[in-house]
RODO-2510 file (C-alpha; in nm, 4 decimals, decimal comma):
residues 478
     n   res          X          Y          Z
     1     x    -5,1848    -3,2964     4,3993
     2     x    -4,8115    -3,3471     4,3830
     3     x    -4,5497    -3,1247     4,3248
     4     x    -4,3893    -3,1083     3,9727
     5     x    -4,0718    -2,9607     4,0247
     6     x    -3,7984    -2,9937     3,7300
     7     x    -3,4089    -2,9851     3,8224
     8     x    -3,4657    -2,6365     3,5953
     9     x    -3,6882    -2,5475     3,8735
    10     x    -3,4796    -2,6486     4,1034
    11     x    -3,2076    -2,5336     4,0706
    12     x    -3,3353    -2,1840     3,9913
    13     x    -3,5745    -2,1645     4,3166
    14     x    -3,2635    -2,3077     4,5096
    15     x    -2,9773    -2,0253     4,3514
    16     x    -3,2949    -1,7687     4,4955
    17     x    -3,2914    -1,9027     4,8028
    18     x    -2,9451    -1,8252     4,8725
    19     x    -2,9200    -1,4761     4,8035
    20     x    -2,9457    -1,3986     5,1935
    21     x    -2,8892    -1,5494     5,5351
    22     x    -3,1919    -1,4478     5,6710
    23     x    -3,4515    -1,7157     5,7250
    24     x    -3,7851    -1,6559     5,7030
    25     x    -3,8574    -1,9022     5,9876
    26     x    -3,6607    -1,7046     6,2461
    27     x    -3,9806    -1,5655     6,3694
    28     x    -3,9551    -1,6967     6,7269
    29     x    -3,8782    -1,4100     6,9962
    30     x    -3,5610    -1,5486     7,0497
    31     x    -3,4428    -1,5286     6,7529
    32     x    -3,5348    -1,1798     6,6182
    33     x    -3,3005    -0,9287     6,7985
    34     x    -3,4738    -0,7101     7,0867
    35     x    -3,6486    -0,4163     6,9515
    36     x    -3,4713    -0,1432     7,1401
    37     x    -3,6022     0,1914     6,8967
    38     x    -3,2239     0,2748     6,8714
    39     x    -3,0801    -0,0172     6,6516
    40     x    -3,3262    -0,2567     6,6294
    41     x    -3,7396    -0,1304     6,5092
    42     x    -4,0729    -0,2519     6,4836
    43     x    -4,2641    -0,0641     6,1885
    44     x    -4,6314    -0,1203     6,0138
    45     x    -4,6572     0,0097     5,6375
    46     x    -4,9848     0,0434     5,4821
    47     x    -5,0444    -0,0939     5,1428
    48     x    -5,3464    -0,0235     4,8918
    49     x    -5,5960    -0,3127     4,8313
    50     x    -5,7563    -0,3508     4,5127
    51     x    -6,0767    -0,6462     4,4691
    52     x    -5,9797    -0,8511     4,0981
    53     x    -6,1742    -1,1495     3,9585
    54     x    -6,0091    -1,4550     3,8633
    55     x    -5,9835    -1,4664     3,4453
    56     x    -6,1620    -1,7328     3,1962
    57     x    -5,7739    -1,8839     3,1422
    58     x    -5,6848    -1,9446     3,5587
    59     x    -5,9302    -2,1379     3,5977
    60     x    -5,7848    -2,4678     3,6681
    61     x    -5,8597    -2,8414     3,4981
    62     x    -5,9985    -3,0934     3,7746
    63     x    -5,8948    -3,4057     3,5829
    64     x    -5,6516    -3,6836     3,6810
    65     x    -5,2969    -3,7664     3,8485
    66     x    -4,9847    -3,9615     3,7397
    67     x    -5,1643    -4,2209     3,8912
    68     x    -5,4832    -4,2201     3,6665
    69     x    -5,7128    -4,1355     4,0026
    70     x    -5,9636    -3,8636     3,9115
    71     x    -5,8777    -3,5052     4,1197
    72     x    -6,1716    -3,4388     4,4132
    73     x    -6,4823    -3,3035     4,2798
    74     x    -6,7358    -3,1165     4,4611
    75     x    -7,1038    -3,0907     4,3715
    76     x    -7,3878    -2,8621     4,6118
    77     x    -7,5227    -2,5374     4,6176
    78     x    -7,4601    -2,2415     4,8224
    79     x    -7,7950    -2,0236     4,8864
    80     x    -7,7892    -1,8343     5,1116
    81     x    -7,3797    -1,6353     5,1834
    82     x    -7,5112    -1,2482     5,2304
    83     x    -7,1223    -1,1711     5,1746
    84     x    -6,9907    -1,3533     4,8644
    85     x    -7,3752    -1,4789     4,6982
    86     x    -7,4408    -1,8159     4,5519
    87     x    -7,2519    -2,0687     4,4270
    88     x    -7,3766    -2,4495     4,2674
    89     x    -7,1304    -2,7153     4,1960
    90     x    -7,2550    -3,0132     3,9356
    91     x    -7,0593    -3,3358     3,8616
    92     x    -7,0359    -3,4441     3,4951
    93     x    -6,8853    -3,8051     3,4924
    94     x    -6,9588    -4,1687     3,2926
    95     x    -6,9805    -4,5083     3,4753
    96     x    -6,9671    -4,8253     3,2852
    97     x    -6,9119    -5,1388     3,2537
    98     x    -6,5531    -5,2807     3,4363
    99     x    -6,5236    -5,5278     3,0574
   100     x    -6,6696    -5,5678     2,7503
   101     x    -6,8140    -5,7950     2,5550
   102     x    -7,0567    -5,7267     2,9524
   103     x    -7,3920    -5,9402     3,0439
   104     x    -7,6216    -5,9554     3,2972
   105     x    -7,6918    -6,3003     3,3337
   106     x    -7,7285    -6,5817     3,0192
   107     x    -8,1055    -6,6072     3,1312
   108     x    -8,1916    -6,2922     3,0027
   109     x    -8,6064    -6,3584     3,0602
   110     x    -8,5660    -6,4144     3,4049
   111     x    -8,4177    -6,1100     3,5275
   112     x    -8,6054    -5,8475     3,6912
   113     x    -8,5326    -5,5284     3,8364
   114     x    -8,4857    -5,4618     4,2153
   115     x    -8,3045    -5,1095     4,1653
   116     x    -8,0737    -4,8829     4,0062
   117     x    -7,8812    -4,6392     4,2019
   118     x    -7,5900    -4,3854     4,1950
   119     x    -7,3056    -4,4124     4,4359
   120     x    -7,0932    -4,1491     4,5063
   121     x    -6,7973    -4,2158     4,7768
   122     x    -6,8412    -3,8679     4,9834
   123     x    -6,4591    -3,7313     5,1249
   124     x    -6,6139    -3,3942     5,2855
   125     x    -6,8608    -3,0755     5,3728
   126     x    -6,7839    -2,7535     5,3958
   127     x    -7,0630    -2,5310     5,4812
   128     x    -7,3561    -2,5948     5,6561
   129     x    -7,3828    -2,9833     5,7417
   130     x    -7,7688    -2,9421     5,8409
   131     x    -7,9297    -2,7396     5,5577
   132     x    -8,0787    -2,9645     5,3546
   133     x    -7,9616    -3,0515     4,9659
   134     x    -8,1078    -3,1853     4,7036
   135     x    -7,9451    -3,3408     4,3572
   136     x    -8,0929    -3,3989     4,0341
   137     x    -7,9369    -3,6493     3,8558
   138     x    -7,9351    -3,6346     3,4351
   139     x    -7,8871    -3,8171     3,1474
   140     x    -7,6028    -3,6251     2,8896
   141     x    -7,6677    -3,5538     2,5461
   142     x    -7,3078    -3,4861     2,4818
   143     x    -7,0444    -3,6823     2,5804
   144     x    -6,7098    -3,6786     2,8034
   145     x    -6,4068    -3,6952     2,6889
   146     x    -6,1744    -3,9174     2,8770
   147     x    -5,8322    -3,7898     2,8026
   148     x    -5,9242    -3,4334     2,8891
   149     x    -5,8929    -3,2461     3,1459
   150     x    -6,1796    -3,0059     3,1903
   151     x    -6,2030    -2,6417     3,3826
   152     x    -6,4425    -2,5473     3,6578
   153     x    -6,6743    -2,3761     3,3712
   154     x    -6,7426    -2,6391     3,1417
   155     x    -7,0775    -2,7486     3,1437
   156     x    -7,2641    -3,0316     2,9453
   157     x    -7,6188    -3,0551     2,7942
   158     x    -7,8388    -3,2612     2,9748
   159     x    -8,2422    -3,3145     3,0025
   160     x    -8,4060    -3,6805     3,0615
   161     x    -8,4314    -3,6462     3,4080
   162     x    -8,3448    -4,0118     3,5712
   163     x    -8,3613    -3,9753     3,9688
   164     x    -8,3401    -3,7256     4,2181
   165     x    -8,2832    -3,6940     4,6514
   166     x    -8,2844    -3,4643     4,8984
   167     x    -8,0316    -3,5569     5,2342
   168     x    -7,8961    -3,3764     5,5007
   169     x    -7,4989    -3,3136     5,4832
   170     x    -7,4418    -3,4682     5,8374
   171     x    -7,6378    -3,7615     5,7445
   172     x    -7,3954    -3,9274     5,4834
   173     x    -7,2101    -3,9886     5,7961
   174     x    -7,4566    -4,2403     5,8731
   175     x    -7,4351    -4,6544     5,7527
   176     x    -7,7236    -4,7688     5,5336
   177     x    -7,7864    -5,1426     5,4714
   178     x    -7,6909    -5,2490     5,1001
   179     x    -7,8738    -5,5915     5,0310
   180     x    -7,6779    -5,8196     5,3100
   181     x    -7,4104    -5,5304     5,4188
   182     x    -7,4068    -5,1619     5,5623
   183     x    -7,2062    -4,8514     5,3873
   184     x    -7,1394    -4,5022     5,5677
   185     x    -6,9868    -4,2202     5,3238
   186     x    -7,1532    -4,2304     5,0003
   187     x    -7,4266    -4,0389     4,8593
   188     x    -7,7148    -4,3161     4,7082
   189     x    -7,9323    -4,1389     4,4462
   190     x    -8,1886    -4,4087     4,3372
   191     x    -8,2773    -4,3424     3,9698
   192     x    -8,5814    -4,4554     3,7238
   193     x    -8,7117    -4,7979     3,7148
   194     x    -8,7631    -4,7189     3,4066
   195     x    -8,3455    -4,6540     3,3416
   196     x    -8,2856    -4,9913     3,5060
   197     x    -8,5192    -5,1789     3,3089
   198     x    -8,3929    -5,0397     2,9735
   199     x    -8,0198    -5,0936     3,1096
   200     x    -8,1337    -5,4157     3,1774
   201     x    -8,2283    -5,5744     2,8791
   202     x    -7,9845    -5,4654     2,6734
   203     x    -7,6846    -5,7264     2,5302
   204     x    -7,3542    -5,7958     2,4236
   205     x    -7,4626    -5,8840     2,0415
   206     x    -7,2197    -5,7298     1,8142
   207     x    -7,3231    -5,3569     1,7388
   208     x    -7,5489    -5,3590     2,0739
   209     x    -7,4163    -5,1174     2,3736
   210     x    -7,2515    -5,3835     2,5651
   211     x    -7,0306    -5,4915     2,3009
   212     x    -6,7923    -5,2358     2,3352
   213     x    -6,6642    -4,9019     2,5072
   214     x    -6,7696    -4,6854     2,1910
   215     x    -7,0110    -4,8494     2,1578
   216     x    -7,1764    -4,8451     2,5478
   217     x    -7,0408    -4,4654     2,5011
   218     x    -7,2453    -4,4004     2,2451
   219     x    -7,5673    -4,4990     2,3761
   220     x    -7,5124    -4,4065     2,7639
   221     x    -7,2808    -4,0851     2,7430
   222     x    -7,2998    -4,0450     3,0908
   223     x    -7,4644    -3,8317     3,3973
   224     x    -7,4874    -3,4492     3,5065
   225     x    -7,5592    -3,4405     3,8749
   226     x    -7,7081    -3,1030     3,9628
   227     x    -7,7924    -2,9815     4,2479
   228     x    -8,1359    -2,7657     4,3142
   229     x    -8,1676    -2,3641     4,4995
   230     x    -8,5427    -2,3531     4,4423
   231     x    -8,7667    -2,6162     4,6527
   232     x    -8,6576    -2,8724     4,8101
   233     x    -8,2561    -2,7310     4,7615
   234     x    -8,3720    -2,3267     4,8677
   235     x    -8,1953    -2,3593     5,2237
   236     x    -7,8995    -2,5870     5,0521
   237     x    -7,5411    -2,4029     5,1880
   238     x    -7,2808    -2,6035     5,1876
   239     x    -7,0030    -2,7429     4,9078
   240     x    -6,9540    -3,1206     4,9278
   241     x    -6,6646    -3,3200     4,8260
   242     x    -6,6515    -3,6650     4,6281
   243     x    -6,4107    -3,9233     4,5152
   244     x    -6,4781    -4,0812     4,1619
   245     x    -6,1540    -4,2704     4,1862
   246     x    -6,3113    -4,4852     4,4961
   247     x    -6,4668    -4,8087     4,5010
   248     x    -6,7409    -4,6522     4,5892
   249     x    -6,8194    -4,4584     4,3725
   250     x    -7,0315    -4,6237     4,1067
   251     x    -7,3623    -4,7440     3,9477
   252     x    -7,4962    -4,9475     4,1250
   253     x    -7,7326    -5,2139     3,9442
   254     x    -7,9466    -5,4431     4,1826
   255     x    -8,1731    -5,7237     4,0039
   256     x    -8,3319    -6,0921     4,0743
   257     x    -8,2592    -6,3874     3,8469
   258     x    -8,4794    -6,7109     3,8279
   259     x    -8,2320    -7,0250     3,8028
   260     x    -8,3961    -7,4072     3,8875
   261     x    -8,6963    -7,2390     4,0695
   262     x    -8,5346    -7,0133     4,2544
   263     x    -8,4446    -6,6378     4,2694
   264     x    -8,1450    -6,4583     4,3868
   265     x    -8,0564    -6,1282     4,4202
   266     x    -7,7680    -5,9758     4,2378
   267     x    -7,5806    -5,6851     4,1798
   268     x    -7,3574    -5,5667     3,9478
   269     x    -7,1262    -5,2434     3,9187
   270     x    -7,0624    -5,0060     3,6603
   271     x    -6,7958    -4,7469     3,8477
   272     x    -6,5643    -4,4962     3,7626
   273     x    -6,2527    -4,6349     3,7906
   274     x    -6,1961    -4,9279     3,4983
   275     x    -5,9514    -5,0156     3,2598
   276     x    -6,0144    -4,7953     2,9853
   277     x    -6,0892    -4,4859     3,1567
   278     x    -6,4214    -4,2966     3,2655
   279     x    -6,4596    -3,8978     3,1850
   280     x    -6,5084    -3,6602     3,4215
   281     x    -6,5899    -3,2731     3,4476
   282     x    -6,6792    -3,0256     3,7217
   283     x    -6,9043    -2,7369     3,6784
   284     x    -6,8881    -2,3979     3,9851
   285     x    -7,0320    -2,1532     3,9271
   286     x    -7,0793    -1,8145     4,1506
   287     x    -7,3537    -1,5760     4,0769
   288     x    -7,2295    -1,2201     4,2931
   289     x    -7,5565    -1,0334     4,1962
   290     x    -7,5883    -0,8210     4,4846
   291     x    -7,3410    -0,9295     4,7503
   292     x    -7,1500    -0,7616     4,9220
   293     x    -6,8431    -0,8640     4,7318
   294     x    -6,9839    -0,7450     4,4046
   295     x    -6,9545    -0,3434     4,5394
   296     x    -6,6084    -0,3858     4,5616
   297     x    -6,4834    -0,5095     4,2264
   298     x    -6,5267    -0,1957     4,0917
   299     x    -6,2138     0,0018     3,9671
   300     x    -6,0870     0,1719     4,3004
   301     x    -5,8853     0,4896     4,2300
   302     x    -5,7564     0,4888     4,6022
   303     x    -5,8347     0,1124     4,6843
   304     x    -6,0383    -0,0900     4,8596
   305     x    -6,1354    -0,0914     5,2102
   306     x    -6,2685    -0,4563     5,2082
   307     x    -6,1041    -0,7716     5,0066
   308     x    -6,2493    -1,1057     4,9089
   309     x    -6,0854    -1,4008     4,8566
   310     x    -6,2379    -1,7544     4,7679
   311     x    -6,1027    -2,0329     4,6869
   312     x    -6,0351    -2,1132     4,3340
   313     x    -6,2674    -2,0304     4,1168
   314     x    -6,2663    -1,7351     4,3110
   315     x    -6,1102    -1,3978     4,3394
   316     x    -5,7758    -1,2311     4,4475
   317     x    -5,6453    -0,8654     4,5901
   318     x    -5,3803    -0,6912     4,4181
   319     x    -5,1449    -0,5733     4,7077
   320     x    -4,9417    -0,2509     4,6548
   321     x    -4,6410    -0,0875     4,9330
   322     x    -4,5755     0,2148     4,7817
   323     x    -4,5009     0,3046     5,1035
   324     x    -4,2114     0,0840     5,0639
   325     x    -4,0203     0,3218     4,8347
   326     x    -4,0280     0,5261     5,0438
   327     x    -3,8923     0,3288     5,3620
   328     x    -3,5892     0,2628     5,1553
   329     x    -3,5899     0,6936     5,0770
   330     x    -3,5803     0,7392     5,4316
   331     x    -3,4054     0,4954     5,6154
   332     x    -3,1229     0,3853     5,3541
   333     x    -2,9832     0,0396     5,4070
   334     x    -3,0699    -0,1959     5,6991
   335     x    -3,0847    -0,5732     5,7808
   336     x    -3,4228    -0,6747     5,7302
   337     x    -3,5252    -0,9622     6,0344
   338     x    -3,8616    -1,0183     5,8972
   339     x    -4,0935    -0,8626     5,6863
   340     x    -4,5120    -0,9878     5,6912
   341     x    -4,8023    -0,9240     5,5054
   342     x    -5,0832    -0,9101     5,7908
   343     x    -5,4191    -0,9583     5,7334
   344     x    -5,6981    -1,0070     5,9667
   345     x    -6,0641    -1,0990     5,8824
   346     x    -6,3113    -0,8678     5,9474
   347     x    -6,6106    -1,1242     6,0630
   348     x    -6,9284    -1,1056     6,0043
   349     x    -7,2362    -1,0120     6,2848
   350     x    -7,3381    -1,3216     6,5022
   351     x    -7,4019    -1,6492     6,4561
   352     x    -7,0864    -1,7011     6,2978
   353     x    -7,1143    -1,8223     5,9121
   354     x    -7,0992    -2,2049     5,8522
   355     x    -6,8575    -2,0950     5,5372
   356     x    -6,5115    -2,1029     5,6969
   357     x    -6,1850    -1,9026     5,6009
   358     x    -5,9553    -2,0652     5,3854
   359     x    -5,6825    -2,2768     5,5012
   360     x    -5,4139    -2,1167     5,3207
   361     x    -5,3594    -1,7698     5,1629
   362     x    -5,0428    -1,7575     4,8753
   363     x    -4,9140    -1,4558     4,7265
   364     x    -4,6627    -1,4441     4,4250
   365     x    -4,6006    -1,1481     4,1704
   366     x    -4,5893    -1,0757     3,8114
   367     x    -4,2020    -1,0001     3,7064
   368     x    -4,1928    -0,8106     3,4271
   369     x    -3,8345    -0,9161     3,3419
   370     x    -3,8911    -1,2691     3,3262
   371     x    -4,2721    -1,1207     3,1771
   372     x    -4,4502    -1,3939     3,3557
   373     x    -4,6085    -1,4813     3,7216
   374     x    -4,3015    -1,6239     3,9645
   375     x    -4,2806    -1,7027     4,2982
   376     x    -4,1346    -1,5616     4,6014
   377     x    -3,8590    -1,8635     4,6168
   378     x    -3,6424    -1,7273     4,8674
   379     x    -3,9395    -1,6960     5,1266
   380     x    -4,1166    -1,9775     5,0610
   381     x    -3,9046    -2,2074     4,8717
   382     x    -3,5676    -2,2703     5,0516
   383     x    -3,6139    -2,6558     4,9020
   384     x    -3,7272    -2,6134     4,5765
   385     x    -4,1007    -2,6923     4,5752
   386     x    -4,3809    -2,4908     4,8133
   387     x    -4,3188    -2,5482     5,1929
   388     x    -4,6287    -2,3015     5,3834
   389     x    -4,3970    -2,3146     5,6628
   390     x    -4,1694    -2,0912     5,5327
   391     x    -4,4004    -1,8507     5,3009
   392     x    -4,6337    -1,8448     5,5476
   393     x    -5,0438    -1,8026     5,5048
   394     x    -5,1258    -2,0380     5,7246
   395     x    -5,5156    -1,9433     5,8785
   396     x    -5,4853    -1,9006     6,2482
   397     x    -5,8509    -1,8498     6,4623
   398     x    -5,8802    -1,7246     6,7805
   399     x    -6,2104    -1,5622     6,9033
   400     x    -6,2831    -1,2054     6,8824
   401     x    -6,5929    -0,9714     7,0198
   402     x    -6,9140    -1,2187     7,0869
   403     x    -6,7133    -1,5164     7,0329
   404     x    -6,7093    -1,4747     6,6942
   405     x    -6,4297    -1,6642     6,5535
   406     x    -6,1648    -1,4469     6,3623
   407     x    -5,8785    -1,5068     6,1554
   408     x    -5,6223    -1,3719     6,0805
   409     x    -5,3113    -1,4680     5,7886
   410     x    -4,9520    -1,3808     5,7883
   411     x    -4,7130    -1,4001     5,4536
   412     x    -4,3294    -1,4027     5,4727
   413     x    -4,1465    -1,2063     5,2243
   414     x    -3,8603    -1,1354     5,4150
   415     x    -3,5876    -1,2606     5,1395
   416     x    -3,8335    -1,0598     4,9121
   417     x    -3,8724    -0,7274     5,0603
   418     x    -3,4475    -0,7259     5,1796
   419     x    -3,3375    -0,6835     4,7724
   420     x    -3,5897    -0,4627     4,7408
   421     x    -3,4436    -0,2898     5,0382
   422     x    -3,0865    -0,2919     4,9684
   423     x    -3,0431    -0,3995     4,6411
   424     x    -3,2857    -0,1807     4,4157
   425     x    -3,5042    -0,4354     4,3256
   426     x    -3,8599    -0,3321     4,2073
   427     x    -4,1882    -0,3345     4,4763
   428     x    -4,4265    -0,4868     4,2597
   429     x    -4,7833    -0,5915     4,3328
   430     x    -4,8418    -0,8456     4,5241
   431     x    -5,1331    -1,0928     4,3939
   432     x    -5,2496    -1,2592     4,7478
   433     x    -5,5127    -1,5417     4,7023
   434     x    -5,6958    -1,8819     4,7612
   435     x    -5,5936    -2,1031     4,5716
   436     x    -5,6656    -2,4441     4,4878
   437     x    -5,3476    -2,5155     4,2638
   438     x    -5,0827    -2,2902     4,1393
   439     x    -4,8889    -2,3459     3,8307
   440     x    -4,5799    -2,2043     3,7103
   441     x    -4,5195    -2,3189     3,2968
   442     x    -4,1793    -2,1207     3,2745
   443     x    -4,0616    -2,3133     3,6378
   444     x    -4,2426    -2,6510     3,5707
   445     x    -4,3929    -2,6073     3,9160
   446     x    -4,6885    -2,6996     4,0317
   447     x    -4,8261    -2,7584     4,3752
   448     x    -5,2002    -2,7946     4,5592
   449     x    -5,2699    -2,5670     4,8072
   450     x    -5,6661    -2,5783     4,9655
   451     x    -5,9445    -2,7983     4,8506
   452     x    -6,1321    -2,7278     4,5708
   453     x    -6,3545    -2,4070     4,6570
   454     x    -6,4043    -2,4789     4,9855
   455     x    -6,2964    -2,1352     5,1688
   456     x    -6,3869    -1,7870     5,1572
   457     x    -6,2709    -1,4574     5,3317
   458     x    -6,3729    -1,0611     5,4097
   459     x    -6,0075    -0,9014     5,5422
   460     x    -5,9706    -0,5624     5,6344
   461     x    -5,7761    -0,4378     5,2989
   462     x    -5,5536    -0,1438     5,3151
   463     x    -5,7660     0,1672     5,4585
   464     x    -5,9887    -0,0316     5,6260
   465     x    -6,0747     0,2122     5,9918
   466     x    -5,9712    -0,0920     6,2263
   467     x    -5,8129    -0,3492     6,0827
   468     x    -5,6644    -0,2329     5,7976
   469     x    -5,3471    -0,4864     5,5939
   470     x    -5,0566    -0,3916     5,6877
   471     x    -4,6611    -0,5005     5,6318
   472     x    -4,5287    -0,5803     5,9360
   473     x    -4,1085    -0,5089     5,8827
   474     x    -3,8473    -0,5425     6,1763
   475     x    -3,5382    -0,4433     6,1087
   476     x    -3,1806    -0,3486     6,2307
   477     x    -2,9604    -0,0284     6,0484
   478     x    -2,6208    -0,1271     5,9633
***
C-alpha cells in the first residue's frame, strides 16, 4: 500500500527531523567517533520488556487500494508451532459475471457441463512448502458488502460445501493443462458438478440471477475458502498469499455446446475484478492455547525474559528504558552519536523452523501530550514518509550454533534519545512490533511494513540470561 502523506503531516515530520543534526544513517565506523573511553564511550543500557496482545481495535482492515485492486489475502493453516500456537486463515469472496445481462449460449438445451473450478492466483508461501494443506469451498449464507473493508476477525456463515482440494504448496509453481494452454501459480479447486449444472440452468430473463448484479448477488452470495486442520490438513504448517484482483482469480465454468451437430468445449470466467466490483474478507485466527507464548502474556512485575512478536494480527512488546533516566542524571549533557535498540532471536532447537522471522520490526510510542501513538519522526521519517533504512528494524540473519539461522534487529532512535538526554523530554515506553500496516490518523499517515501474517520471532527480553535486549548508546561528553 502506498504511503498516505498529507501536506500537514509532511511539514510536521520535517520540522521534527530538523531538531538535531545527528543523522540516524551515520552508523558506519568511519562516521562515528572512535570509542576511546576518554571522550567517546560505548555503553549498553538494560531495558524492561513486557509481552502484550494487540486489541481487536488495532486489527487492520483488508480492502482495496486507490486503484480498486484488492490487498493480498492469506489462506492456510499452521498446526505445528510450539512457540506461537495455531493459525487459520480463510478467504471470503464474490466471483461474478463480467457483464449483465449474462448468458452462456443461446442454445440452453444443448449445454452440458464439463467442470466448474474456483481459481485463485498464488503469490507466495510463508512456512513449510512441503507439508500438505487441504481446503474446503463453501457457499456463503450471507453476502459481503463490496464497499466495505473488513478487519481480520471478520466471519461469515456458510453451510453447503461445494468442493475440496489437498495440495503440497510447492506444487503451485508447476504448470497444469487447462483446455489448450498451461497455467502456473494458481490454486484450482474443482467444485461439485451439481453446482455447475445449476449455474448452466440460470438465465437472464427479468427477475432471474443473470439479469442484473443485484439479482446475482442474491442468488450466489459468494464463497468461503477454509483450511482443514484435521484429516488431510492435520500437518499443514504454512500460510499462502493470493492476489484476488489478478486476472487468474476467477470461477471457471467449462462446458460443451452442440452447434450444427458439432460439439465445442467452451469456458466462461466469473472474475473477482469486474466493472461492478466484488466484496471480500480475510479472516485470520490465532489460537495460542498451550503454546510457549501463552505463558509469557500474563502480567509480570519484573518484565519478561522472552519477547514473542507475530506479524499482524499478532502481538507487541512494551519496552521501557528506566536506565536512560539514570544515565541522564549521571552523565549530564552529552552528544549522542548512536542510540540503537538491539534485539536478538532466541532460536528454536534443531531442526530449524520453516516459520521465518518477520522481514521488518517497527517501533513507536504513545505521546501523552498528543494523547495518541506517534512515530519516531526525526529518526525514521527524514523526508516525511517511512524509511526503514533510517529507522532500522531490518531482519539480519547469520548462522548460529549448530548452523541454525540466527536473526537480529536494530531500531535506531538516536534523535529521540538525544532529546530525552539534553532537552528533558519524557522517556515513554516504546512499542516494538511487526505490523502489516501502520496508521496514524492524527497525522493522516499510513504505510505498509510486512506481508500480512508472514513472520514470527522469539527474541531475548530485557532479563534474558544470554541474549538480553539492550539500548546501545555511543556518546561524547560535552
